[in-house]
KEKE-3310 file (N, C-alpha, C; in steps of 0.2 Angstrom, whole numbers, plus 5000, padded with zeros to 4 digits):
npx = (5067:5061:5049:5042:5037:5035:5036:5041:5053:5063:5062:5062:5075:5083:5078:5083:5097:5098:5094:5104:5115:5111:5106:5093:5076:5067:5050:5037:5025:5012:5010:5010:4998:4989:4988:4978:4981:4990:5002:5017:5032:5047:5063:5076:5082:5079:5079:5067:5061:5054:5051:5047:5040:5038:5023:5015:5020:5016:5014:5011:4994:4992:5003:5000:4988:4993:5000:4990:4983:4992:5000:5014:5026:5038:5048:5063:5071:5068:5066:5064:5063:5061:5059:5061:5057:5063:5061:5052:5043:5031:5030:5035:5031:5018:5018:5025:5015:5005:5012:5013:5000:5000:5008:5022:5038:5050:5067:5076:5076:5075:5077:5079:5084:5079:5078:5066:5050:5036:5023:5010:5008:5006:5016:5027:5042:5051:5068:5082:5093:5106:5105:5097:5106:5116:5108:5106:5119:5123:5113:5118:5129:5124:5116:5126:5130:5118:5115:5126:5123:5110:5114:5122:5113:5110:5103:5090:5091:5088:5087:5081:5073:5064:5060:5057:5044:5036:5024:5014:5017:5014:5001:4993:4995:4998:4987:4977:4982:4982:4969:4961:4968:4974:4970:4964:4958:4963:4973:4978:4979:4989:4984:4989:5002:5005:5012:5006:5011:5008:5015:5012:5000:5006:5015:5007:5003:4991:4982:4975:4974:4969:4970:4976:4976:4979:4966:4960:4953:4945:4942:4945:4957:4969:4986:4993:5006:5013:5020:5015:5016:5029:5037:5032:5037:5035:5031:5017:5008:4999:4996:4983:4981:4994:5008:5022:5040:5048:5054:5068:5075:5084:5091:5099:5106:5114:5124:5138)
npy = (4986:4990:4999:5001:5010:5010:5016:5019:5014:5021:5023:5010:5006:5015:5010:4997:4999:5005:4994:4985:4991:4992:4980:4978:4972:4972:4978:4978:4990:4989:4975:4972:4978:4969:4961:4955:4959:4972:4974:4978:4974:4981:4973:4969:4982:4987:4996:5008:5011:5022:5023:5032:5038:5055:5061:5073:5082:5077:5064:5048:5041:5028:5025:5033:5027:5015:5019:5023:5012:5003:4997:5000:4995:4996:5005:5012:5019:5029:5033:5042:5043:5051:5051:5062:5073:5088:5094:5092:5099:5101:5088:5079:5085:5082:5068:5066:5071:5061:5051:5055:5054:5040:5040:5041:5048:5055:5052:5055:5063:5063:5068:5063:5068:5063:5058:5066:5060:5061:5062:5068:5081:5095:5105:5099:5090:5076:5073:5077:5064:5066:5075:5067:5056:5063:5066:5054:5049:5058:5055:5042:5045:5053:5043:5035:5044:5045:5032:5030:5039:5033:5020:5023:5028:5042:5057:5070:5074:5083:5083:5089:5094:5106:5116:5132:5138:5130:5128:5132:5122:5110:5112:5119:5117:5103:5098:5100:5091:5079:5077:5078:5073:5060:5047:5033:5034:5042:5034:5025:5013:5010:4999:4994:4993:4987:4973:4963:4958:4957:4964:4976:4973:4964:4973:4983:4990:4990:4981:4985:4983:4973:4959:4958:4966:4979:4983:4996:4996:5006:5008:5016:5014:5017:5024:5033:5029:5026:5015:5006:5014:5018:5006:4999:4989:4991:5004:5007:5012:5026:5042:5053:5066:5069:5063:5056:5053:5039:5034:5026:5018:5007:5007:5018:5016:5006:5013:5017)
npz = (5084:5068:5060:5044:5029:5011:4994:4981:4985:4991:5005:5010:5007:5015:5028:5027:5028:5040:5048:5045:5051:5065:5069:5071:5069:5054:5050:5039:5037:5030:5030:5043:5047:5043:5054:5068:5081:5086:5094:5103:5111:5117:5118:5129:5129:5116:5101:5095:5079:5066:5049:5035:5020:5014:5010:5000:5009:5021:5033:5026:5026:5029:5037:5048:5052:5056:5068:5076:5078:5084:5099:5110:5121:5135:5129:5126:5118:5104:5087:5072:5054:5039:5021:5008:4994:4990:5002:5018:5024:5038:5041:5050:5062:5062:5063:5075:5084:5082:5088:5101:5106:5109:5120:5117:5112:5100:5101:5092:5076:5059:5042:5025:5010:4994:4977:4967:4966:4964:4954:4953:4955:4945:4945:4950:4946:4939:4944:4935:4928:4932:4943:4951:4953:4961:4972:4978:4980:4990:5000:5003:5011:5021:5027:5033:5043:5050:5054:5063:5074:5078:5082:5092:5101:5102:5109:5108:5095:5080:5064:5051:5035:5032:5023:5015:5017:5028:5034:5025:5015:5021:5028:5019:5005:5006:5014:5004:4994:5001:5005:4993:4982:4984:4978:4968:4957:4946:4940:4926:4913:4899:4888:4877:4878:4890:4898:4905:4917:4930:4941:4946:4954:4963:4970:4976:4991:4998:4992:4981:4968:4955:4944:4926:4912:4924:4936:4946:4962:4968:4982:4992:4998:4993:4993:4985:4984:4973:4968:4959:4948:4946:4945:4935:4922:4908:4908:4907:4915:4920:4927:4929:4916:4912:4905:4911:4916:4924:4940:4946:4958:4961:4949:4950:4962:4958:4951:4955)
capx = (5061:5061:5043:5043:5032:5039:5032:5046:5059:5068:5062:5065:5083:5085:5077:5088:5103:5097:5094:5111:5119:5109:5104:5086:5072:5062:5043:5033:5019:5006:5010:5008:4991:4984:4987:4972:4983:4996:5005:5024:5036:5054:5066:5084:5084:5079:5077:5060:5062:5049:5054:5041:5041:5034:5018:5012:5022:5013:5015:5006:4989:4993:5007:4996:4983:4997:5002:4984:4980:4997:5003:5021:5028:5045:5052:5069:5074:5063:5068:5060:5066:5057:5062:5057:5060:5068:5059:5047:5038:5030:5028:5038:5027:5012:5020:5026:5008:5002:5016:5011:4994:5002:5013:5029:5041:5056:5074:5080:5072:5079:5074:5084:5082:5080:5076:5059:5046:5029:5020:5003:5007:5009:5022:5033:5045:5056:5074:5086:5097:5112:5103:5095:5112:5119:5104:5107:5126:5123:5109:5122:5134:5119:5114:5131:5130:5112:5116:5130:5119:5105:5118:5125:5107:5111:5096:5089:5094:5084:5090:5076:5073:5057:5059:5056:5037:5034:5017:5011:5018:5010:4994:4989:4996:4998:4980:4973:4984:4980:4961:4958:4972:4976:4965:4966:4953:4966:4977:4975:4984:4989:4983:4993:5009:5005:5014:5002:5016:5005:5020:5008:4996:5010:5018:5002:5003:4984:4978:4970:4974:4967:4970:4980:4979:4977:4960:4960:4947:4942:4940:4947:4963:4975:4990:4997:5013:5016:5024:5013:5018:5036:5040:5029:5042:5034:5029:5011:5003:5000:4992:4980:4982:5001:5013:5029:5044:5048:5060:5070:5080:5089:5096:5103:5110:5119:5128:5142)
capy = (4985:4996:4999:5006:5010:5012:5015:5019:5010:5025:5022:5003:5006:5018:5006:4991:5002:5005:4987:4982:4995:4991:4973:4978:4968:4976:4976:4981:4992:4986:4968:4972:4980:4963:4957:4957:4962:4976:4975:4977:4975:4981:4968:4970:4989:4987:5003:5008:5016:5022:5025:5033:5043:5061:5062:5079:5086:5074:5057:5044:5040:5021:5026:5036:5022:5010:5021:5024:5005:4999:4998:4999:4994:4996:5009:5016:5024:5030:5038:5042:5045:5052:5052:5067:5076:5093:5096:5088:5103:5099:5081:5076:5087:5078:5061:5067:5072:5054:5047:5058:5051:5034:5041:5041:5053:5053:5054:5058:5064:5064:5068:5061:5070:5058:5060:5068:5054:5063:5064:5069:5088:5098:5109:5095:5087:5072:5076:5074:5058:5069:5077:5061:5053:5067:5065:5047:5049:5062:5051:5037:5048:5055:5037:5033:5048:5044:5025:5031:5042:5029:5015:5026:5030:5049:5060:5077:5076:5084:5085:5089:5099:5109:5120:5139:5139:5123:5128:5132:5116:5105:5113:5122:5113:5096:5097:5099:5085:5072:5076:5077:5069:5053:5043:5028:5036:5045:5030:5022:5009:5009:4992:4992:4991:4983:4966:4959:4954:4957:4966:4981:4970:4962:4978:4987:4989:4990:4976:4990:4982:4966:4957:4960:4973:4981:4987:4998:4994:5012:5006:5021:5012:5019:5029:5036:5028:5026:5009:5003:5018:5018:5000:4996:4988:4994:5011:5007:5015:5033:5046:5059:5068:5070:5057:5058:5048:5035:5035:5019:5019:5002:5009:5023:5012:5002:5017:5019)
capz = (5079:5063:5056:5038:5023:5006:4988:4976:4987:4995:5012:5011:5006:5021:5033:5027:5030:5048:5051:5045:5056:5072:5070:5073:5064:5050:5050:5034:5040:5027:5032:5051:5048:5042:5060:5072:5087:5084:5101:5102:5117:5116:5123:5130:5127:5109:5098:5091:5074:5061:5043:5031:5015:5015:5004:5000:5015:5027:5034:5023:5030:5031:5043:5054:5054:5060:5074:5080:5080:5088:5106:5111:5128:5136:5124:5129:5113:5098:5082:5066:5048:5033:5015:5004:4988:4992:5009:5020:5028:5045:5041:5056:5067:5062:5065:5082:5087:5082:5093:5108:5108:5111:5125:5115:5108:5097:5104:5086:5070:5053:5035:5020:5003:4989:4970:4967:4962:4964:4947:4954:4955:4938:4946:4952:4940:4941:4944:4929:4930:4935:4949:4955:4956:4966:4978:4980:4983:4996:5004:5006:5016:5026:5031:5037:5049:5054:5057:5069:5079:5081:5085:5099:5105:5104:5110:5107:5089:5075:5057:5046:5030:5032:5017:5016:5020:5029:5036:5018:5012:5025:5030:5014:4999:5008:5016:4998:4991:5005:5005:4986:4976:4986:4975:4963:4951:4941:4937:4920:4910:4891:4887:4871:4880:4896:4896:4909:4921:4937:4946:4950:4959:4968:4974:4979:4998:5001:4988:4978:4961:4953:4937:4921:4914:4931:4938:4952:4965:4970:4988:4997:5002:4989:4997:4980:4985:4966:4967:4953:4942:4944:4944:4929:4917:4901:4909:4904:4920:4920:4932:4926:4909:4911:4904:4914:4916:4930:4945:4947:4963:4960:4944:4953:4967:4954:4947:4961)
cpx = (5062:5054:5044:5038:5036:5034:5037:5052:5064:5068:5064:5072:5086:5084:5081:5095:5103:5097:5100:5115:5117:5108:5097:5082:5068:5055:5040:5026:5012:5005:5007:5001:4986:4984:4981:4975:4990:4999:5013:5028:5044:5058:5073:5086:5084:5076:5070:5061:5056:5052:5048:5043:5036:5029:5014:5013:5019:5015:5010:5000:4989:4998:5004:4991:4987:4998:4996:4982:4985:4998:5010:5022:5036:5050:5057:5072:5070:5066:5063:5064:5061:5061:5058:5060:5065:5067:5053:5042:5037:5028:5029:5034:5021:5013:5021:5019:5005:5006:5014:5005:4995:5007:5020:5031:5047:5062:5078:5076:5076:5075:5080:5081:5084:5077:5068:5055:5038:5027:5013:5002:5010:5015:5028:5035:5050:5063:5078:5091:5103:5110:5101:5101:5116:5115:5106:5114:5126:5119:5113:5126:5130:5117:5120:5131:5124:5113:5121:5126:5114:5109:5120:5119:5108:5104:5096:5092:5088:5087:5085:5077:5066:5056:5058:5049:5034:5027:5013:5011:5014:5003:4990:4989:4995:4991:4976:4975:4981:4973:4958:4962:4975:4970:4968:4962:4957:4972:4974:4981:4983:4989:4987:5000:5010:5007:5011:5006:5013:5010:5016:5004:5000:5013:5013:5002:4996:4980:4973:4970:4973:4968:4975:4976:4976:4970:4960:4953:4942:4938:4942:4954:4970:4979:4994:5004:5017:5021:5022:5015:5025:5039:5037:5035:5041:5031:5022:5006:5005:4995:4989:4981:4989:5004:5020:5033:5044:5055:5062:5076:5086:5094:5101:5108:5116:5125:5133:5148)
cpy = (4992:4995:5004:5005:5013:5012:5014:5015:5014:5023:5015:5003:5009:5013:5000:4993:5002:4998:4984:4985:4993:4984:4972:4975:4973:4973:4981:4983:4989:4978:4968:4974:4974:4959:4960:4961:4966:4978:4973:4978:4975:4977:4970:4977:4990:4994:5002:5013:5016:5026:5026:5038:5049:5061:5068:5083:5084:5067:5053:5042:5033:5021:5028:5031:5017:5013:5022:5017:5001:5001:4996:4999:4994:4999:5013:5021:5024:5035:5037:5045:5046:5053:5057:5069:5081:5095:5092:5092:5101:5092:5077:5078:5084:5071:5061:5068:5065:5050:5049:5055:5043:5034:5040:5047:5051:5056:5057:5058:5066:5065:5067:5064:5065:5061:5061:5062:5056:5066:5066:5077:5091:5102:5106:5091:5082:5075:5073:5068:5061:5071:5071:5057:5056:5066:5059:5046:5053:5058:5045:5040:5050:5049:5034:5037:5046:5037:5026:5034:5037:5023:5017:5028:5038:5052:5067:5079:5077:5087:5084:5095:5101:5113:5128:5141:5133:5123:5128:5125:5111:5106:5117:5117:5105:5094:5095:5092:5079:5071:5075:5074:5062:5049:5038:5030:5039:5040:5027:5018:5009:5002:4989:4990:4988:4975:4961:4954:4953:4960:4972:4979:4967:4967:4982:4985:4988:4985:4980:4988:4975:4965:4960:4961:4975:4984:4989:4998:5000:5011:5011:5020:5015:5025:5034:5035:5028:5020:5006:5007:5017:5012:4996:4995:4990:5001:5012:5010:5022:5036:5052:5060:5068:5063:5059:5052:5044:5036:5028:5019:5013:5003:5014:5020:5008:5006:5020:5022)
cpz = (5074:5059:5050:5033:5017:4999:4982:4978:4991:5002:5014:5011:5013:5027:5033:5029:5038:5051:5051:5050:5063:5074:5072:5067:5061:5050:5044:5036:5037:5029:5039:5051:5046:5049:5064:5078:5085:5091:5101:5109:5115:5121:5123:5127:5120:5107:5095:5086:5069:5055:5038:5026:5017:5009:5005:5007:5021:5027:5030:5028:5033:5037:5049:5056:5058:5067:5079:5082:5085:5095:5106:5119:5129:5131:5127:5125:5107:5094:5076:5060:5042:5027:5011:4998:4990:4999:5011:5024:5035:5045:5048:5062:5068:5065:5073:5086:5087:5088:5101:5111:5110:5117:5123:5112:5105:5101:5098:5080:5064:5046:5030:5013:4998:4982:4970:4963:4962:4957:4947:4954:4948:4939:4949:4946:4943:4940:4937:4932:4934:4942:4954:4958:4961:4973:4982:4983:4990:5001:5007:5011:5022:5030:5035:5044:5053:5058:5064:5075:5082:5084:5092:5103:5107:5104:5109:5100:5084:5069:5052:5041:5029:5026:5020:5019:5022:5031:5030:5015:5015:5026:5025:5008:5001:5010:5009:4995:4995:5005:4998:4981:4978:4984:4969:4956:4945:4938:4931:4917:4902:4890:4881:4872:4886:4894:4901:4914:4928:4942:4950:4955:4965:4973:4978:4986:5001:4997:4985:4970:4960:4946:4933:4915:4920:4931:4945:4956:4968:4977:4994:5000:4999:4993:4992:4982:4978:4964:4960:4947:4941:4943:4938:4924:4910:4902:4905:4909:4920:4925:4929:4919:4907:4910:4905:4914:4923:4934:4947:4952:4962:4954:4946:4958:4964:4951:4953:4958)
residu = (UNK:UNK:UNK:UNK:UNK:UNK:UNK:UNK:UNK:UNK:UNK:UNK:UNK:UNK:UNK:UNK:UNK:UNK:UNK:UNK:UNK:UNK:UNK:UNK:UNK:UNK:UNK:UNK:UNK:UNK:UNK:UNK:UNK:UNK:UNK:UNK:UNK:UNK:UNK:UNK:UNK:UNK:UNK:UNK:UNK:UNK:UNK:UNK:UNK:UNK:UNK:UNK:UNK:UNK:UNK:UNK:UNK:UNK:UNK:UNK:UNK:UNK:UNK:UNK:UNK:UNK:UNK:UNK:UNK:UNK:UNK:UNK:UNK:UNK:UNK:UNK:UNK:UNK:UNK:UNK:UNK:UNK:UNK:UNK:UNK:UNK:UNK:UNK:UNK:UNK:UNK:UNK:UNK:UNK:UNK:UNK:UNK:UNK:UNK:UNK:UNK:UNK:UNK:UNK:UNK:UNK:UNK:UNK:UNK:UNK:UNK:UNK:UNK:UNK:UNK:UNK:UNK:UNK:UNK:UNK:UNK:UNK:UNK:UNK:UNK:UNK:UNK:UNK:UNK:UNK:UNK:UNK:UNK:UNK:UNK:UNK:UNK:UNK:UNK:UNK:UNK:UNK:UNK:UNK:UNK:UNK:UNK:UNK:UNK:UNK:UNK:UNK:UNK:UNK:UNK:UNK:UNK:UNK:UNK:UNK:UNK:UNK:UNK:UNK:UNK:UNK:UNK:UNK:UNK:UNK:UNK:UNK:UNK:UNK:UNK:UNK:UNK:UNK:UNK:UNK:UNK:UNK:UNK:UNK:UNK:UNK:UNK:UNK:UNK:UNK:UNK:UNK:UNK:UNK:UNK:UNK:UNK:UNK:UNK:UNK:UNK:UNK:UNK:UNK:UNK:UNK:UNK:UNK:UNK:UNK:UNK:UNK:UNK:UNK:UNK:UNK:UNK:UNK:UNK:UNK:UNK:UNK:UNK:UNK:UNK:UNK:UNK:UNK:UNK:UNK:UNK:UNK:UNK:UNK:UNK:UNK:UNK:UNK:UNK:UNK:UNK:UNK:UNK:UNK:UNK:UNK:UNK:UNK:UNK:UNK:UNK:UNK:UNK:UNK:UNK:UNK)
# end
């Protein structure tokens, strides 16, 4: 079993590669949260994997909610993988703490550096096309290595990219971001260029967008995954006062 959450598509891509390599089934966390009973039993020595993006140097709150509500039995091998921009701080430490509350621990932990996609911080900028391609190419090679480790069920593996000041990233900047900037109230749409395709509503993992042009519901469920922002085909969706570019993984994956 591989449980994953994704916004821009980075983590879905990594989870799909793991599923292809291991033969394990994929489960999309937002869909699973719609189920009344979140109980999972590993069968025939099945692996248990978690794949999630790092949001503000912490695990997304939707992933933490899933771990808190779910129960797992007969787990013989567990691993976790997070995707991030340049580093992930102590995001995995927080995730491990959530797992321990369920009586679980990871046998292997990984971070994959992917192109920067966060447009909610003024001091963060999207990577240039060249740098983004370099990151994706490097991530392809990293995933070959990671798939081998997981397929072989290797243990006591930790390959993370915590950065120079992980405590500050996660517990100072990250705390502020996750407490005050995870909101749908700063999203807005340029109705003059919106083509009313409804893709943003379809992609929203928490059903926070209604109608065309899109209207955010301000119901406290937004994860700031930025799926609506980056996948808008006319780039009509913006966040805050800044107008910035978009990150499109599929375009980069096609450039082999």
